[in-house]
C-alpha positions in Angstrom: 112.3 59.2 313.2 108.7 58.7 314.1 107.6 60.6 317.2 106.1 58.5 319.8 102.4 59.3 319.9 101.1 60.9 323.2 98.1 59.6 325.1 94.7 61.3 324.9 94.9 63.0 328.2 98.2 64.3 327.7 97.2 65.7 324.4 94.4 67.6 325.8 96.3 68.9 328.5 98.8 70.2 326.2 95.9 71.9 324.1 94.7 73.5 327.2 98.0 74.9 328.1 98.6 76.3 324.6 95.1 78.0 324.4 96.5 81.2 325.8 98.8 81.4 322.7 96.4 81.1 320.1 96.8 83.8 317.3 94.6 86.7 317.6 94.9 87.3 313.9 95.5 85.3 310.6 98.8 83.8 310.5 101.0 85.2 307.9 104.4 84.0 306.6 107.6 85.6 308.5 109.6 87.9 306.3 111.6 86.2 303.5 109.7 82.9 304.2 108.8 81.0 301.2 106.2 78.2 300.6 107.8 74.7 300.4 106.2 72.4 298.2 102.5 71.6 297.6 100.0 72.7 300.4 97.6 70.3 301.1 94.8 70.8 303.8 91.5 69.2 305.0 88.5 70.9 306.3 85.1 69.8 307.7 83.0 72.7 307.0 80.2 71.5 308.9 77.6 72.2 306.1 78.7 75.9 306.3 77.1 76.3 309.9 79.4 78.0 312.2 79.6 77.6 316.1 77.4 80.6 316.1 74.5 78.6 314.5 74.6 80.5 311.5 74.7 79.0 308.0 77.4 81.1 306.0 79.1 79.7 303.2 80.9 83.1 302.5 82.9 82.5 305.7 84.0 79.0 304.8 85.3 80.5 301.4 87.2 83.1 303.3 88.7 80.3 305.5 90.1 78.4 302.4 91.6 81.9 301.0 93.3 82.4 304.2 94.7 78.7 304.0 95.5 79.1 300.3 96.1 75.5 299.5 97.2 73.9 296.4 94.8 70.9 297.1 92.2 70.6 299.8 89.6 68.0 300.8 86.5 69.2 302.2 83.9 67.1 304.3 80.3 67.9 304.9 80.0 70.3 302.0 76.6 68.9 300.9 73.5 68.3 302.7 73.6 64.9 304.5 70.4 63.4 304.6 67.5 63.6 301.9 68.3 64.9 298.5 72.0 66.0 298.6 72.9 69.5 297.1 75.9 71.3 297.5 76.3 74.3 299.7 79.4 76.3 298.3 79.6 78.5 295.6 82.1 76.6 293.8 82.2 78.9 290.7 83.0 81.8 293.0 85.4 79.9 295.0 87.3 79.1 291.9 87.5 82.7 290.8 88.7 83.8 294.4 91.0 81.1 295.0 91.8 79.4 291.6 90.7 76.1 293.2 88.8 73.7 290.8 86.7 71.0 292.1 87.6 67.4 291.0 84.7 66.0 288.8 82.7 63.1 290.1 79.6 61.3 288.7 76.4 61.8 291.0 72.9 61.1 290.3 72.2 64.5 291.8 73.4 67.2 289.6 73.1 69.6 292.5 75.7 67.7 294.9 79.1 69.1 295.1 81.0 65.8 295.6 80.8 62.2 296.8 78.8 61.9 300.2 80.1 65.4 301.0 83.4 64.8 300.1 84.9 67.6 297.7 88.7 67.5 296.5 89.7 71.1 294.9 93.2 71.6 293.3 95.1 74.6 291.9 97.2 73.3 289.3 97.9 69.8 287.9 96.3 67.0 286.0 93.5 64.7 287.3 94.4 61.4 286.0 91.8 59.3 287.7 88.7 59.4 290.1 87.2 56.8 292.2 84.1 57.2 294.3 83.8 54.7 296.9 80.8 53.8 299.1 82.3 52.9 302.8 80.7 50.3 304.9 78.8 51.1 308.0 75.4 52.4 309.3 75.9 55.9 308.2 76.1 57.1 304.5 80.0 57.5 304.2 82.1 57.8 301.2 85.6 58.5 300.0 87.2 60.1 296.9 90.4 58.5 295.4 92.0 61.2 293.1 95.1 60.5 291.3 97.0 63.9 290.5 99.9 64.6 288.2 101.5 67.7 289.7 103.2 70.4 287.8 106.5 69.2 289.0 105.8 65.7 287.1 105.4 63.9 290.4 102.4 61.6 290.8 100.4 61.8 293.7 97.3 60.0 295.1 94.8 61.6 297.3 92.4 59.8 299.5 89.8 62.1 300.9 87.4 60.4 303.3 84.9 60.9 306.1 84.7 58.1 308.4 81.8 57.2 310.9 80.9 58.1 314.3 80.4 54.4 315.4 83.9 52.8 316.5 82.9 49.6 314.3 82.2 51.4 311.2 85.4 53.4 311.3 87.4 50.0 311.8 85.4 48.5 308.7 86.1 51.7 306.6 89.7 51.7 307.4 90.0 48.3 306.2 88.3 49.2 303.1 90.5 52.0 302.4 93.6 49.6 302.8 92.0 47.3 300.2 91.5 50.1 297.9 95.3 51.1 298.1 96.2 47.4 297.5 94.2 47.1 294.4 95.8 50.3 292.9 99.0 50.9 290.9 102.1 52.1 292.9 101.8 55.8 293.6 102.7 57.9 296.8 99.4 58.5 298.8 97.9 60.9 301.3 95.0 59.9 303.2 93.2 63.2 304.4 89.7 64.1 306.1 87.6 63.8 309.0 88.5 60.4 310.6 86.3 60.9 313.6 88.9 59.0 316.0 89.8 60.8 319.0 91.3 57.5 320.6 95.1 57.2 320.5 97.3 54.3 320.7 96.1 50.6 320.7 92.3 51.7 321.1 92.3 53.7 318.1 90.5 52.1 315.1 93.0 53.8 312.8 95.3 51.1 313.9 93.8 49.3 310.9 95.8 51.7 308.5 99.0 50.4 309.9 99.7 47.9 306.9 99.7 50.8 304.3 100.8 53.8 306.4 102.8 52.3 309.4 103.0 54.3 312.6 100.8 57.4 312.5 102.2 60.8 312.9 101.6 63.0 315.9 98.0 64.0 316.2 97.0 67.8 315.9 94.0 68.6 317.7 91.4 70.3 315.6 88.1 69.9 317.3 86.0 71.7 318.7 87.3 74.8 316.8 86.7 77.0 319.7 89.1 75.0 321.9 90.6 72.0 320.0 91.1 69.1 322.1 90.7 66.0 319.7 92.5 65.3 316.8 89.4 64.1 314.5 90.9 65.6 311.2 94.4 63.8 309.9 96.8 64.1 307.0 98.7 61.0 306.8 101.5 59.7 304.2 102.1 56.3 303.1 105.6 57.5 302.8 106.2 59.9 305.6 109.4 61.6 304.2 107.2 63.3 301.7 105.1 65.2 304.4 106.1 68.0 306.7 104.5 68.1 310.2 100.9 68.9 310.1 99.7 72.1 311.5 96.2 73.3 312.4 95.0 76.5 310.8 93.8 78.4 313.8 92.4 81.9 313.2 89.6 83.8 314.6 87.4 83.4 311.6 88.2 79.6 311.5 87.1 79.4 315.1 83.7 80.3 314.2 83.0 79.3 310.5 82.9 75.6 311.5 83.2 73.3 314.5 86.3 71.9 313.0 89.6 73.8 312.4 91.2 73.0 309.2 94.6 71.2 309.2 97.5 71.6 306.7 100.8 70.1 305.5 103.3 70.6 302.8 104.2 67.7 300.4 107.7 67.9 298.9 107.1 66.9 295.3 111.2 66.9 294.7 111.7 63.8 296.4 112.3 61.0 294.1 109.8 58.6 295.9 107.2 60.4 294.5 108.1 59.6 290.9 106.7 56.4 289.4 107.0 55.2 285.7 104.1 56.2 283.6 101.8 53.1 283.2 100.5 51.9 279.9 96.7 52.5 279.9 96.0 49.0 279.2 97.7 48.1 282.5 95.7 50.2 284.7 93.6 48.2 287.3 90.1 47.9 287.3 89.8 48.6 283.4 90.5 52.4 284.3 92.3 54.4 281.6 93.9 58.0 282.1 91.7 61.2 282.0 90.1 61.8 278.6 91.0 65.1 276.6 87.5 66.6 277.7 88.7 66.3 281.5 86.4 63.4 282.1 87.7 60.4 283.7 87.3 57.4 281.4 85.2 54.7 283.2 84.3 51.3 283.0 80.7 50.0 283.5 82.1 47.3 286.0 84.3 49.4 287.9 83.7 51.9 290.5 81.6 54.0 291.7 80.2 51.2 293.9 76.5 51.5 294.2 74.9 52.9 297.3 71.4 51.3 298.4 68.9 53.6 299.0 67.8 53.2 302.9 64.5 52.2 303.7 62.5 54.7 305.7 62.6 52.8 309.1 66.5 51.9 308.6 67.2 55.6 308.0 65.7 56.6 310.9 67.3 54.0 313.0 70.7 54.8 311.7 70.0 58.6 312.5 69.2 57.5 316.1 72.5 55.4 316.3 74.4 58.4 315.0 73.0 60.7 317.4 73.9 58.4 320.4 77.3 58.2 318.9 77.7 62.0 318.9 76.5 61.9 322.5 79.1 59.5 323.5 81.7 61.8 321.9 80.5 64.8 323.9 80.4 62.8 327.2 84.0 61.5 326.4 85.2 65.2 325.9 83.6 66.3 329.2 85.0 63.5 331.3 88.6 64.2 329.9 88.2 67.7 330.8 87.1 66.7 334.3 90.3 64.4 334.5 92.5 67.3 333.2 
């Protein structure tokens, strides 16, 4: 049964009460404890700049090793403005963790992913990849990845990073729902930094209701030094396949980025994950399964959607709007802390 979502002040007060119980060392499985299912995670790496102001991609890689995920979605893994290029050593990360980035098409060969979104997987077959430009004033995107797990189960990952402006988040959430409606039936996880600190009726994430129903209990993950706001989410359109979401709270994670990673297990044994194999000709948008060389087959008229290049004046205006939205977020945190 779905737990009732608590209010934002109650969530923050609960986080404050738990701050003394935060672990002083990386969490380790209890004796005899086994991993149960496929471990998925989401992590906003903040362009590899820690809360100490230091750019250190090695720390991010170490946090990912701590998590040891089977699938992980990263946000802000590329430079945000100007010519995008990746900030992580993906080859080294593969050697150390076994995680392989999902291939994407990009005009800039130096970029890791799509608008800073990167999906990495340990095992399984990538069937299809869509790159989606999300509406709004900021350059935001999402990756839609269809994966066949080793168990034979079929899973769709929607990795997204929503905007700082509430109106943009509502538009982006509605677009994600439309994307899901246009695709074949497959169990779906939405994970990423959704940037929505409001809960209940005021939340822009209400737009996700038609596909995901009641949202699970939020897990505060921001700011990493004292997590008060549940900006990062992992949501399933079939809640029974997903365990409770937990925050990965370790000393290293608290300093490596301003967000803590979050994680959950997907149970691939549930029959709800399995759907009949589709004939390639029946796939929507003219898509076919992944080619033998590992590159998704693409149609000239299908996604990725084009992203218009901003003119200098509009880009400057957008940056100013984003800066103001960030300032409002900081003020909202301070007001709530005073009430608590």
